[in-house]
C-alpha positions as CSV (number, residue, x, y, z in Angstrom):
1,X,57.2,-15.1,109.8
2,X,60.9,-14.3,109.8
3,X,62.8,-14.2,112.9
4,X,63.8,-10.5,112.6
5,X,60.2,-9.4,113.2
6,X,59.1,-6.6,110.8
7,X,62.0,-7.0,108.3
8,X,61.7,-7.6,104.6
9,X,61.2,-11.4,103.9
10,X,62.7,-11.0,100.4
11,X,65.9,-9.3,101.7
12,X,69.0,-11.0,100.6
13,X,69.6,-13.3,97.6
14,X,68.4,-16.4,99.4
15,X,64.9,-15.0,99.9
16,X,64.6,-13.0,96.8
17,X,62.6,-15.0,94.1
18,X,63.9,-12.7,91.3
19,X,67.5,-13.9,92.1
20,X,66.5,-17.4,91.1
21,X,69.1,-18.8,88.5
22,X,66.3,-20.0,86.3
23,X,64.9,-16.5,86.0
24,X,68.3,-14.7,85.7
25,X,69.3,-16.7,82.7
26,X,66.3,-15.6,80.8
27,X,66.8,-11.9,81.5
28,X,67.4,-9.8,78.3
29,X,71.0,-9.5,77.4
30,X,73.0,-8.6,74.3
31,X,72.7,-12.2,73.1
32,X,69.0,-12.6,73.5
33,X,66.5,-10.4,71.6
34,X,63.1,-9.5,72.9
35,X,59.9,-10.3,71.0
36,X,59.3,-6.7,70.0
37,X,62.4,-6.7,67.8
38,X,62.4,-10.3,66.7
39,X,60.8,-11.2,63.3
40,X,60.2,-14.9,63.0
41,X,59.7,-14.6,59.2
42,X,63.1,-13.2,58.7
43,X,65.5,-15.9,57.3
44,X,68.6,-14.0,58.1
45,X,69.4,-16.4,60.9
46,X,69.7,-15.5,64.6
47,X,67.7,-12.6,65.9
48,X,69.5,-9.3,66.3
49,X,71.2,-8.5,69.6
50,X,69.1,-6.8,72.2
51,X,69.4,-3.0,72.3
52,X,67.6,-1.2,75.1
53,X,65.2,1.4,73.9
54,X,65.8,5.0,74.8
55,X,64.0,6.2,77.7
56,X,60.8,8.1,76.9
57,X,60.8,11.8,77.5
58,X,59.2,12.7,80.7
59,X,56.1,14.9,80.5
60,X,56.1,17.7,83.1
61,X,53.2,17.5,85.3
62,X,50.7,20.3,85.3
63,X,49.6,21.4,88.7
64,X,45.9,21.0,89.2
65,X,43.8,23.5,91.1
66,X,41.5,22.2,93.8
67,X,37.9,21.6,92.9
68,X,36.7,24.5,95.0
69,X,38.7,27.0,93.0
70,X,37.5,25.9,89.5
71,X,35.3,28.5,87.7
72,X,31.7,27.5,87.6
73,X,29.6,28.0,84.4
74,X,26.4,29.8,84.8
75,X,23.6,28.3,82.8
76,X,20.8,30.8,82.4
77,X,18.5,28.4,80.5
78,X,15.7,27.0,82.6
79,X,15.5,23.3,82.8
80,X,12.8,21.8,80.6
81,X,10.0,19.8,82.0
82,X,9.4,17.4,79.2
83,X,6.6,15.7,81.0
84,X,4.5,18.9,81.3
85,X,5.3,20.0,77.8
86,X,3.9,16.8,76.4
87,X,0.9,17.1,78.6
88,X,0.3,20.7,77.3
89,X,0.6,19.5,73.7
90,X,-2.0,16.8,74.3
91,X,-4.4,19.2,76.0
92,X,-4.1,21.7,73.1
93,X,-4.7,18.9,70.6
94,X,-7.8,17.7,72.6
95,X,-9.2,21.2,72.8
96,X,-8.8,21.7,69.0
97,X,-10.5,18.4,68.4
98,X,-13.4,19.4,70.7
99,X,-13.8,22.8,68.9
100,X,-13.9,21.1,65.5
101,X,-16.6,18.7,66.7
102,X,-18.6,21.6,68.2
103,X,-18.5,23.4,64.8
104,X,-19.6,20.3,63.1
105,X,-22.5,19.8,65.5
106,X,-23.5,23.5,65.0
107,X,-23.6,23.0,61.2
108,X,-25.7,19.9,61.6
109,X,-28.1,21.7,63.9
110,X,-28.5,24.6,61.4
111,X,-29.0,22.1,58.6
112,X,-31.7,20.3,60.6
113,X,-33.4,23.6,61.5
114,X,-33.4,24.6,57.8
115,X,-34.9,21.3,56.7
116,X,-37.6,21.6,59.4
117,X,-38.5,25.1,58.2
118,X,-38.7,23.8,54.7
119,X,-41.0,21.0,55.7
120,X,-43.2,23.5,57.6
121,X,-43.3,25.8,54.6
122,X,-44.3,22.9,52.4
123,X,-47.0,21.9,54.8
124,X,-48.3,25.4,55.0
125,X,-48.3,25.9,51.2
126,X,-50.1,22.6,50.6
127,X,-53.2,24.0,52.1
128,X,-52.7,23.2,55.8
129,X,-54.6,25.3,58.3
130,X,-52.7,28.5,59.2
131,X,-54.1,30.1,62.3
132,X,-53.8,33.9,62.2
133,X,-51.4,35.3,64.8
134,X,-51.1,39.0,63.9
135,X,-51.8,41.4,65.4
136,X,-51.2,39.6,68.7
137,X,-54.4,40.4,70.5
138,X,-55.6,38.9,73.8
139,X,-58.0,36.1,73.7
140,X,-60.8,38.1,75.4
141,X,-60.7,40.8,72.6
142,X,-63.6,40.6,70.2
143,X,-61.4,41.4,67.3
144,X,-59.3,38.4,66.2
145,X,-55.9,38.4,64.4
146,X,-56.1,39.1,60.7
147,X,-52.8,37.7,59.3
148,X,-50.5,34.8,59.8
149,X,-46.9,36.0,60.2
150,X,-43.8,34.1,61.3
151,X,-40.5,35.3,59.9
152,X,-38.5,32.4,61.2
153,X,-40.7,29.9,59.4
154,X,-41.9,31.6,56.2
155,X,-38.9,33.7,55.2
156,X,-35.7,32.1,53.9
157,X,-32.7,32.3,56.3
158,X,-30.7,34.8,54.1
159,X,-33.6,37.3,54.1
160,X,-34.8,37.0,57.7
161,X,-32.6,39.8,59.0
162,X,-33.8,42.2,56.3
163,X,-37.5,41.5,56.9
164,X,-37.0,41.8,60.7
165,X,-35.4,45.2,60.3
166,X,-38.3,46.4,58.1
167,X,-40.8,45.2,60.7
168,X,-39.0,47.2,63.4
169,X,-39.0,50.2,61.0
170,X,-42.7,50.0,60.7
171,X,-43.2,49.8,64.4
172,X,-40.7,52.7,64.9
173,X,-42.6,54.9,62.4
174,X,-45.9,54.1,64.2
175,X,-44.3,55.0,67.6
176,X,-42.9,58.3,66.2
177,X,-46.3,59.3,64.9
178,X,-47.8,58.8,68.3
179,X,-45.0,60.9,69.9
180,X,-45.7,63.5,67.1
181,X,-49.3,63.6,68.2
182,X,-48.3,64.4,71.8
183,X,-45.9,67.1,70.6
184,X,-48.6,68.7,68.4
185,X,-51.0,68.6,71.4
186,X,-48.4,70.3,73.5
187,X,-47.8,73.0,70.9
188,X,-51.6,73.5,70.5
189,X,-51.9,74.0,74.3
190,X,-49.4,76.9,74.3
191,X,-50.3,78.3,70.9
192,X,-53.8,78.3,69.5
193,X,-52.5,78.6,65.9
194,X,-51.3,75.0,66.1
195,X,-54.9,73.6,66.0
196,X,-54.7,72.5,62.3
197,X,-51.4,70.7,62.9
198,X,-52.8,68.9,65.9
199,X,-55.8,67.7,63.9
200,X,-53.6,66.5,61.1
201,X,-51.3,64.7,63.5
202,X,-54.3,62.6,64.7
203,X,-55.2,61.9,61.0
204,X,-51.7,60.8,60.1
205,X,-51.4,58.5,63.1
206,X,-54.8,56.9,62.2
207,X,-54.1,56.5,58.5
208,X,-50.4,55.8,58.2
209,X,-50.3,53.0,60.8
210,X,-52.6,50.5,59.1
211,X,-51.9,51.7,55.5
212,X,-48.1,51.5,55.8
213,X,-48.5,47.9,57.1
214,X,-50.8,46.8,54.3
215,X,-49.4,48.8,51.5
216,X,-45.6,48.3,51.8
217,X,-44.8,45.9,54.6
218,X,-47.1,43.1,53.6
219,X,-46.0,43.2,49.9
220,X,-42.4,43.2,51.0
221,X,-43.1,40.2,53.3
222,X,-44.8,38.2,50.6
223,X,-42.1,39.1,48.1
224,X,-39.4,37.6,50.2
225,X,-41.6,34.7,51.2
226,X,-42.5,33.5,47.7
227,X,-39.9,35.4,45.6
228,X,-42.7,37.3,43.9
229,X,-41.6,40.0,41.4
230,X,-45.1,41.6,41.4
231,X,-45.0,42.1,45.2
232,X,-41.5,43.6,44.8
233,X,-42.7,46.1,42.3
234,X,-45.7,47.1,44.6
235,X,-43.3,47.5,47.5
236,X,-40.8,49.7,45.7
237,X,-43.5,52.0,44.3
238,X,-45.3,52.5,47.7
239,X,-42.2,52.5,49.9
240,X,-40.6,55.2,47.7
241,X,-43.6,57.4,48.4
242,X,-43.4,56.5,52.1
243,X,-39.8,57.7,52.1
244,X,-40.8,61.0,50.6
245,X,-43.3,61.3,53.4
246,X,-40.6,60.5,55.9
247,X,-38.5,63.3,54.6
248,X,-41.5,65.7,54.8
249,X,-42.1,64.6,58.4
250,X,-38.5,65.4,59.3
251,X,-38.6,68.8,57.5
252,X,-41.7,69.8,59.5
253,X,-43.6,72.3,57.4
254,X,-45.9,74.4,59.7
255,X,-49.5,73.4,59.5
256,X,-48.9,69.9,58.1
257,X,-49.1,68.2,61.5
258,X,-45.5,67.1,61.7
259,X,-43.1,68.3,64.4
260,X,-40.1,68.5,62.2
261,X,-37.1,70.9,62.2
262,X,-38.8,74.1,60.8
263,X,-41.7,74.2,63.2
264,X,-39.3,73.1,66.0
265,X,-37.2,76.3,65.5
266,X,-40.3,78.4,65.5
267,X,-41.4,76.8,68.8
268,X,-37.9,77.3,70.4
269,X,-38.2,81.1,69.9
270,X,-41.6,81.4,71.7
271,X,-41.7,78.4,74.0
272,X,-38.3,76.8,74.6
273,X,-39.7,73.9,76.7
274,X,-42.1,72.8,74.0
275,X,-39.4,73.4,71.4
276,X,-37.0,70.9,73.2
277,X,-39.8,68.3,73.2
278,X,-40.3,68.9,69.5
279,X,-36.6,68.6,68.8
280,X,-36.8,65.0,70.1
281,X,-39.6,64.3,67.6
282,X,-37.6,65.9,64.7
283,X,-34.6,63.7,65.5
284,X,-36.7,60.6,65.5
285,X,-38.3,61.6,62.2
286,X,-34.8,62.1,60.7
287,X,-33.6,58.7,61.9
288,X,-36.6,56.9,60.5
289,X,-36.2,58.8,57.1
290,X,-32.5,57.8,56.9
291,X,-33.2,54.2,57.8
292,X,-36.0,54.0,55.2
293,X,-33.7,55.3,52.4
294,X,-31.0,52.8,53.4
295,X,-33.3,49.8,53.5
296,X,-34.9,50.8,50.2
297,X,-31.4,50.7,48.5
298,X,-30.6,47.4,50.3
299,X,-33.8,45.6,49.3
300,X,-33.4,46.9,45.7
301,X,-29.9,45.3,45.6
302,X,-31.3,42.0,47.0
303,X,-34.1,42.2,44.4
304,X,-31.6,42.5,41.5
305,X,-29.7,39.4,42.7
306,X,-32.9,37.2,42.9
307,X,-33.3,37.3,39.1
308,X,-36.7,39.1,39.2
309,X,-37.8,41.2,36.3
310,X,-40.7,43.3,35.0
311,X,-41.8,40.5,32.6
312,X,-41.9,38.1,35.5
313,X,-44.1,40.5,37.5
314,X,-46.5,40.8,34.5
315,X,-46.7,37.1,34.2
316,X,-47.4,36.7,38.0
317,X,-50.1,39.5,37.8
318,X,-51.8,37.8,34.8
319,X,-51.7,34.4,36.5
320,X,-53.1,35.9,39.7
321,X,-55.9,37.7,38.0
322,X,-56.9,34.7,36.0
323,X,-56.8,32.4,39.0
324,X,-59.1,34.7,41.0
325,X,-62.6,33.2,41.2
326,X,-64.3,36.6,41.6
327,X,-62.5,38.0,38.6
328,X,-63.4,35.0,36.5
329,X,-67.0,35.3,37.6
330,X,-67.2,39.0,36.7
331,X,-65.6,38.3,33.4
332,X,-68.0,35.5,32.6
333,X,-71.0,37.7,33.6
334,X,-69.7,40.5,31.4
335,X,-69.2,38.2,28.5
336,X,-72.7,36.7,28.9
337,X,-74.3,40.2,29.1
338,X,-72.5,41.3,26.0
339,X,-73.6,38.2,24.2
340,X,-77.2,38.6,25.2
341,X,-77.2,42.3,24.2
342,X,-75.8,41.3,20.8
343,X,-78.6,38.8,20.2
344,X,-81.3,41.2,21.3
345,X,-80.0,44.0,19.1
346,X,-82.2,44.4,15.9
């Protein structure tokens, strides 16, 4: 601490370390060059005299504005949440994997179901007992079922929808015949000239219901069940005639027992209430006729794709006749009678 209190301790030559003679003698002068201009590999002798470098130009300072006055950039892009994005991607991938596994399980279930039906069909065709289940009658009824029918078991998968539609068509035609009977009865109650139509409506309902099932539905069912060309031909022949009858039912010729369009217009003039009821029957007859024509064309296209032919139908018919025990017995008896007559002849 100097004696003069807060004065500069290096003030004066005595206290200034930079005024030391050992330092002063090494200061740059004209006889001593600095290292930046001295080349030790130069053999010219002494280094060049010292020349002070020109002062570097001063760069004017740029005034800076305070931080509060700087313009702010508006970023409209929303910040990305990379964690949630990755989680969403993982959830989507997991969902796709689950859907793929579900589809694979469904395919395996369908394949197992198909194999089970094939095994059931093989067991049934090998002579196993097939309890009749159609018509579905109660157990206390004295009349028992006459046929075995199971579309999901006996019919191939690709034809099940077609056979089911035909079964519903048969039930719809039976229901329309019953409604036609009620309409004919109503017309007979208000007009005595409708007696013949009422009687025929009862006859059509009693005849067409069992005959349509036996003559065209059962052949169609057996044709799709066993790919039988003979049953296909029987079905086409009879169902074509059935469609002609459907059209006649929709037309409604007076006195034929069908509440079609012609007799409906006659009833509307005299008895509007009965005519409106008969219009409903005529519409139902028209729907059944249209559906019958559509299904006939559809089954014919399916039949042509199965590879069936008339020659195949003939072969099936011949094999079926020859394998029938009653037919063989009758043929043997006829041959024996012919032989005995030939020996007894003079």
